[in-house]
C-alpha positions as CSV (number, residue, x, y, z in Angstrom):
1,M,-36.9,57.8,-33.9
2,N,-37.3,54.6,-31.8
3,K,-33.7,53.6,-32.8
4,L,-32.4,57.0,-31.7
5,A,-34.3,56.6,-28.4
6,S,-32.8,53.2,-27.7
7,L,-29.3,54.4,-28.4
8,A,-29.9,57.4,-26.0
9,A,-31.2,55.1,-23.3
10,A,-28.2,52.8,-23.6
11,F,-25.8,55.7,-23.4
12,F,-27.6,56.9,-20.2
13,V,-27.2,53.5,-18.5
14,L,-23.5,53.4,-19.4
15,A,-22.9,56.9,-18.1
16,A,-24.7,56.0,-14.9
17,L,-22.6,52.9,-14.4
18,A,-19.4,54.9,-15.0
19,C,-20.5,57.4,-12.3
20,G,-21.5,54.6,-9.9
21,R,-25.0,56.0,-9.6
22,V,-27.1,53.3,-11.4
23,M,-30.3,52.3,-9.4
24,A,-30.9,48.7,-8.4
25,Q,-33.9,48.3,-10.6
26,D,-31.8,49.3,-13.6
27,V,-29.4,46.3,-13.2
28,V,-30.6,43.4,-15.4
29,A,-28.1,40.7,-14.2
30,P,-28.8,39.2,-10.7
31,V,-26.4,39.9,-7.9
32,A,-24.7,36.7,-6.6
33,A,-25.3,35.8,-2.9
34,E,-22.4,35.8,-0.6
35,S,-22.4,32.1,-0.3
36,D,-21.9,31.9,-4.1
37,L,-18.7,34.0,-3.9
38,P,-16.3,32.0,-1.7
39,F,-12.6,32.6,-1.5
40,K,-9.6,30.5,-0.5
41,R,-6.8,31.1,1.9
42,T,-3.7,29.1,2.6
43,F,-2.2,28.4,6.0
44,A,1.0,26.9,7.3
45,A,1.2,24.9,10.6
46,S,4.4,23.5,12.1
47,G,5.4,22.0,15.4
48,I,7.1,19.2,17.3
49,V,5.4,15.8,17.8
50,S,4.3,15.2,21.4
51,G,2.1,12.2,22.0
52,S,1.1,11.5,18.4
53,L,1.3,13.2,15.0
54,E,-2.5,13.5,14.9
55,E,-2.8,15.2,18.3
56,S,0.2,17.5,17.6
57,A,-1.1,18.6,14.2
58,L,-4.6,19.3,15.5
59,A,-3.1,21.4,18.3
60,A,-1.1,23.3,15.7
61,G,-4.4,24.2,13.9
62,V,-4.6,21.7,11.1
63,P,-8.4,21.1,10.4
64,A,-9.5,17.6,11.4
65,A,-10.9,16.7,7.9
66,A,-7.7,17.8,6.2
67,L,-5.6,15.9,8.7
68,A,-7.5,12.7,8.2
69,E,-6.8,12.8,4.5
70,L,-3.1,13.5,5.2
71,L,-2.8,10.6,7.6
72,R,-4.3,8.2,5.0
73,G,-1.5,9.3,2.7
74,V,1.3,9.1,5.3
75,V,0.4,5.6,6.4
76,E,1.3,4.3,3.0
77,A,4.9,5.6,3.4
78,I,5.6,5.1,7.1
79,D,4.4,3.2,10.2
80,L,2.8,5.9,12.4
81,D,3.0,3.7,15.5
82,H,6.7,2.9,15.2
83,D,8.4,5.5,12.9
84,V,7.0,8.7,14.5
85,R,8.4,9.6,17.9
86,N,8.2,12.5,20.3
87,G,10.5,15.3,19.2
88,D,10.0,14.7,15.4
89,R,9.2,17.9,13.5
90,F,6.3,18.4,11.1
91,Y,5.1,21.1,8.6
92,V,1.7,21.2,7.0
93,R,0.5,23.7,4.4
94,Y,-3.3,23.6,3.8
95,E,-6.1,25.7,2.3
96,R,-9.6,26.4,3.4
97,T,-12.6,28.0,1.6
98,F,-14.5,30.9,3.3
99,S,-17.7,32.8,2.6
100,L,-17.5,36.6,2.1
101,E,-18.5,36.9,5.8
102,G,-15.3,35.0,6.7
103,A,-16.9,31.7,7.8
104,P,-15.2,28.5,6.7
105,I,-17.4,26.5,4.4
106,D,-15.3,23.3,4.0
107,G,-13.0,21.0,6.0
108,G,-9.8,22.1,4.4
109,R,-7.4,20.3,2.2
110,V,-3.7,19.7,2.7
111,L,-1.5,21.0,-0.2
112,W,1.7,19.4,1.1
113,A,3.3,18.2,4.3
114,E,6.7,17.3,5.6
115,L,7.7,15.1,8.5
116,Q,11.3,14.8,9.9
117,L,11.7,11.3,11.4
118,S,14.5,10.8,14.0
119,A,13.9,7.1,14.1
120,K,14.6,6.6,10.3
121,K,17.0,9.6,10.1
122,S,15.0,10.8,7.1
123,T,12.4,13.3,5.9
124,I,9.1,12.2,4.4
125,A,7.2,14.8,2.3
126,L,3.8,14.5,0.5
127,H,2.7,16.9,-2.2
128,R,-0.7,17.2,-3.8
129,F,-0.6,16.8,-7.6
130,R,-2.9,15.8,-10.5
131,P,-1.2,14.0,-13.3
132,F,-2.2,14.8,-16.9
133,G,-5.5,13.0,-17.7
134,A,-6.1,11.8,-14.1
135,P,-9.7,12.3,-12.8
136,H,-8.5,13.9,-9.5
137,D,-5.4,15.0,-7.6
138,S,-3.7,12.9,-4.9
139,F,-0.6,12.8,-2.7
140,W,2.8,11.9,-4.1
141,L,6.2,11.5,-2.4
142,A,8.9,13.9,-3.3
143,N,10.5,11.3,-5.6
144,G,7.4,11.1,-7.7
145,Q,6.1,7.8,-6.2
146,G,2.4,7.7,-5.5
147,A,1.4,7.7,-1.8
148,S,-2.0,6.2,-2.5
149,P,-2.4,2.5,-1.9
150,S,-1.7,0.2,-4.8
151,E,-4.5,-1.8,-6.4
152,L,-3.2,-4.9,-4.7
153,R,-0.9,-5.6,-1.8
154,F,1.1,-8.5,-0.7
155,P,-0.8,-10.6,1.9
156,L,2.0,-10.3,4.6
157,P,3.6,-7.0,5.9
158,S,7.0,-8.8,6.0
159,Y,8.1,-12.1,4.6
160,V,11.0,-14.1,3.0
161,V,10.4,-15.2,-0.6
162,S,11.5,-18.8,-0.6
163,S,10.4,-19.7,-4.1
164,G,9.7,-17.4,-6.9
165,F,7.4,-17.4,-9.9
166,G,8.4,-19.5,-12.9
167,L,9.6,-23.0,-13.8
168,R,11.1,-25.1,-11.0
169,V,11.4,-28.7,-9.8
170,D,8.9,-29.6,-7.1
171,P,10.9,-29.3,-3.9
172,L,9.1,-32.4,-2.5
173,D,10.4,-34.5,-5.4
174,Q,14.0,-33.9,-4.2
175,P,16.1,-36.1,-1.9
176,P,17.3,-34.8,1.5
177,V,20.3,-32.4,1.6
178,F,22.6,-30.8,4.1
179,A,21.4,-27.2,4.5
180,L,23.6,-24.2,4.0
181,S,24.0,-22.3,7.3
182,A,21.7,-19.4,6.1
183,G,19.0,-21.9,5.1
184,A,19.3,-23.8,8.4
185,A,18.9,-20.5,10.3
186,I,15.8,-19.6,8.4
187,G,14.2,-23.0,8.9
188,Q,14.9,-23.0,12.6
189,Q,13.4,-19.6,13.0
190,L,10.4,-20.0,10.8
191,G,9.7,-23.8,10.8
192,K,7.2,-23.6,13.7
193,G,4.0,-25.5,13.6
194,P,2.5,-29.0,13.7
195,T,5.2,-30.9,11.8
196,R,5.3,-34.7,11.9
197,A,8.8,-36.2,11.8
198,G,9.3,-39.8,12.1
199,G,12.1,-42.3,11.8
200,L,15.0,-39.9,11.6
201,P,18.5,-41.4,11.0
202,P,20.6,-41.7,14.1
203,G,22.2,-38.4,15.1
204,L,20.0,-36.4,12.7
205,G,17.8,-34.4,15.0
206,S,16.1,-31.2,14.4
207,G,19.1,-29.2,15.3
208,S,21.5,-31.1,13.1
209,G,21.4,-28.7,10.2
210,L,19.6,-31.1,7.9
211,M,16.4,-30.2,6.0
212,S,13.2,-30.5,8.0
213,P,10.6,-33.2,7.4
214,A,7.7,-32.5,5.0
215,T,4.4,-31.9,6.6
216,M,1.0,-33.0,5.6
217,A,-2.6,-32.0,6.1
218,T,-4.3,-33.1,2.9
219,P,-4.3,-36.5,1.0
220,L,-1.8,-35.1,-1.5
221,A,0.9,-34.3,1.1
222,L,3.8,-36.7,1.8
223,A,3.6,-39.3,4.4
224,P,5.1,-38.7,7.9
225,G,8.8,-38.9,8.0
226,A,9.4,-38.0,4.3
227,W,12.2,-35.6,3.8
228,A,12.0,-32.3,2.0
229,P,14.4,-29.5,1.5
230,R,14.4,-26.4,3.6
231,V,14.6,-23.2,1.5
232,T,16.9,-20.2,1.3
233,P,15.6,-16.9,0.0
234,N,14.7,-17.0,-3.7
235,R,16.1,-20.4,-4.4
236,V,15.7,-24.1,-3.5
237,V,18.9,-26.1,-2.7
238,T,18.6,-29.8,-3.7
239,A,20.8,-32.7,-2.8
240,P,22.2,-33.5,-6.3
241,R,23.2,-29.9,-6.8
242,A,24.7,-29.7,-3.3
243,L,26.8,-32.8,-4.0
244,G,27.9,-31.6,-7.4
245,G,25.3,-33.5,-9.4
246,S,22.4,-32.5,-11.6
247,V,18.9,-31.5,-10.4
248,G,16.4,-34.3,-10.7
249,G,12.7,-34.1,-11.2
250,V,10.2,-32.7,-13.7
251,M,10.2,-28.9,-14.3
252,A,6.8,-27.3,-13.8
253,L,5.5,-23.7,-13.7
254,H,5.2,-22.4,-10.2
255,E,2.3,-20.0,-10.7
256,G,2.9,-17.8,-7.7
257,V,5.4,-17.0,-5.0
258,D,6.0,-18.7,-1.6
259,L,6.1,-16.1,1.2
260,V,7.6,-17.5,4.4
261,A,6.5,-16.3,7.8
262,P,6.0,-17.9,11.3
263,Y,3.2,-20.4,11.7
264,G,-0.1,-18.7,12.5
265,T,0.9,-15.3,11.1
266,P,-2.3,-13.5,9.8
267,I,-2.8,-13.4,6.1
268,H,-4.4,-10.3,4.6
269,A,-6.6,-9.9,1.6
270,A,-4.5,-8.3,-1.2
271,G,-7.4,-6.1,-2.3
272,D,-11.1,-5.4,-2.2
273,G,-13.1,-8.2,-3.7
274,V,-15.4,-11.2,-3.2
275,V,-14.3,-14.6,-1.9
276,K,-14.7,-17.1,-4.8
277,G,-13.6,-20.2,-2.9
278,A,-12.4,-21.2,0.6
279,E,-11.8,-24.9,1.1
280,P,-9.2,-27.7,1.2
281,K,-7.9,-28.0,-2.3
282,G,-5.4,-30.8,-2.9
283,R,-1.8,-29.8,-3.1
284,Y,-2.8,-26.2,-2.1
285,G,-4.0,-27.4,1.3
286,N,-6.5,-24.9,2.8
287,W,-7.0,-22.6,-0.1
288,I,-8.7,-19.2,-0.7
289,E,-9.4,-17.5,-4.0
290,I,-10.6,-13.8,-4.2
291,D,-12.1,-12.1,-7.3
292,H,-11.1,-8.4,-7.6
293,P,-12.3,-5.8,-10.1
294,G,-10.5,-5.5,-13.4
295,D,-10.4,-9.3,-14.2
296,L,-7.9,-9.8,-11.3
297,A,-7.9,-12.7,-8.8
298,T,-5.6,-13.7,-6.0
299,V,-5.0,-17.2,-4.5
300,Y,-3.7,-18.1,-1.1
301,G,-2.5,-21.6,-0.3
302,H,-1.3,-23.9,2.6
303,L,-3.3,-22.0,5.3
304,A,-3.6,-23.4,8.8
305,S,-7.1,-22.2,9.0
306,F,-9.6,-19.6,7.6
307,A,-10.5,-16.4,9.5
308,P,-14.0,-16.3,10.9
309,G,-16.7,-15.6,8.3
310,I,-14.5,-16.4,5.3
311,A,-16.6,-18.3,2.8
312,P,-17.6,-18.1,-0.9
313,G,-19.6,-14.9,-1.5
314,K,-18.0,-13.0,1.4
315,Q,-17.1,-9.4,0.6
316,V,-13.6,-8.5,1.8
317,S,-11.6,-5.2,1.9
318,Q,-7.9,-4.8,1.3
319,G,-6.1,-5.7,4.5
320,D,-8.8,-7.8,6.0
321,V,-7.5,-10.9,7.7
322,I,-8.6,-13.9,5.7
323,G,-6.6,-16.8,7.2
324,F,-3.4,-17.8,8.9
325,I,0.0,-19.2,7.8
326,G,0.1,-23.0,7.9
327,L,1.5,-26.2,6.6
328,T,-1.4,-27.8,4.8
329,G,-1.0,-29.4,1.4
330,R,2.3,-30.1,-0.3
331,T,4.7,-27.9,1.6
332,T,8.2,-28.0,3.0
333,G,7.5,-25.5,5.8
334,A,5.2,-22.8,7.1
335,H,4.4,-20.3,4.3
336,V,1.6,-19.0,2.1
337,H,1.6,-19.7,-1.6
338,F,0.4,-16.4,-3.2
339,E,-0.9,-16.1,-6.8
340,V,-2.1,-13.2,-8.9
341,R,-4.2,-14.0,-11.9
342,F,-5.2,-11.6,-14.7
343,K,-8.0,-12.9,-17.0
344,D,-7.4,-16.3,-15.4
345,R,-3.7,-16.4,-16.3
346,P,-1.0,-16.3,-13.7
347,V,1.3,-13.3,-13.6
348,N,4.5,-12.7,-11.5
349,P,3.4,-10.9,-8.4
350,M,6.9,-9.5,-7.8
351,V,6.8,-7.4,-11.0
352,Y,3.1,-7.0,-11.7
353,S,2.0,-3.4,-11.9
354,A,-1.1,-3.8,-9.7
355,L,1.1,-4.5,-6.7
356,K,3.4,-1.5,-7.3
357,P,2.6,2.1,-6.3
358,P,2.2,4.5,-9.3
359,Q,5.3,6.4,-10.4
360,L,5.3,9.8,-12.2
361,R,7.2,9.9,-15.5
362,G,7.9,12.2,-18.4
363,R,6.2,15.6,-18.4
364,D,4.2,14.7,-15.3
365,L,7.4,14.2,-13.3
366,D,8.9,17.4,-14.7
367,H,5.8,19.4,-13.7
368,F,5.7,17.7,-10.3
369,R,9.4,18.6,-9.6
370,K,8.6,22.2,-10.3
371,I,5.7,22.1,-7.8
372,V,8.0,20.5,-5.1
373,A,10.6,23.2,-5.7
374,H,8.0,25.9,-5.4
375,D,6.6,24.4,-2.2
376,L,10.0,24.2,-0.5
377,A,10.8,27.8,-1.6
378,D,7.6,29.0,0.1
379,R,8.4,27.1,3.3
380,D,12.0,28.5,3.4
381,R,10.6,32.0,2.8
382,E,8.2,31.7,5.6
383,A,10.9,30.5,7.9
384,K,13.1,33.5,7.1
385,V,10.2,35.9,7.8
386,A,9.5,34.2,11.1
387,S,13.1,34.3,12.2
388,A,13.3,38.0,11.3
389,G,10.3,38.6,13.5
390,L,8.3,40.3,10.8
């Protein structure tokens, strides 16, 4: 009888639910609060830059928190101060979460954005995407290149590579040579700083097109008046080779790259880390080494001076100024010797993965391309509706 009664009671509850007449006290499961039942809405904002991209996007309705995230992504692809001009067009698609009462409960997140740059005559687009196995999503350029900062960066925003990674003859072991016109031009432009020239042969002044004198600021540098070759990008021209002979000197591993820039140019930390050393160090001149996470370290040599506060144990962030381009140590001109070391072994900075932005490949790239095509189709559809006045 109890079994029949239970079945009858269950039938009654089901019938009541079907008719919409069940009483509150008959419902066993708790009813979720409105704040527990959010919903998302997507929005599109577009406009013309007037003043700055930030001001213009805020005026178009993009939430401040979402815009801040977008600008952090954009700054990896363009220079906001120089590349963005009045009259450039922008489009931003973003989403926000709302409570059932319609109140926003988050700062919003950008799904994708596009910026038409008149200065560069190009269009920059960022799309949000999460690669397979990645812990979170991030922004990617339309070609599948990551817009997030790489693990390490080069210490100068612009430079000339005067000597690459690998075996080479020490430039200071070579006799003087007549410079090629390109090398002379580079040296005249970048060879600023406290050089010491002495006893030049008659008629061989600084504007003669010959190599500039070596400089010295540590005991291992050459004496005043010693001659050393000026460099052209990616190679060193030596006297025997220029005169048709063979290159002299002992080959040795150049464990980094030499980045040429004007004397006194600020040098930036390649990544977040802790300063391991900052001191005069023989042939390196004024030298800094920074330890980074993941068994990585970077080395900077020939500095004119250290930035204030740079000392062993100092925490630095990527982009912090740590010193200035100089001529200390064994050097033929103003530059920074830059090394990257993994597990205390030198690696080539020009090809090492930590200095390159991530790149989507394989199925991630295929999936991402479909997302980009969908985003563009949505944007074009919105434009058609707007132009039709619907």
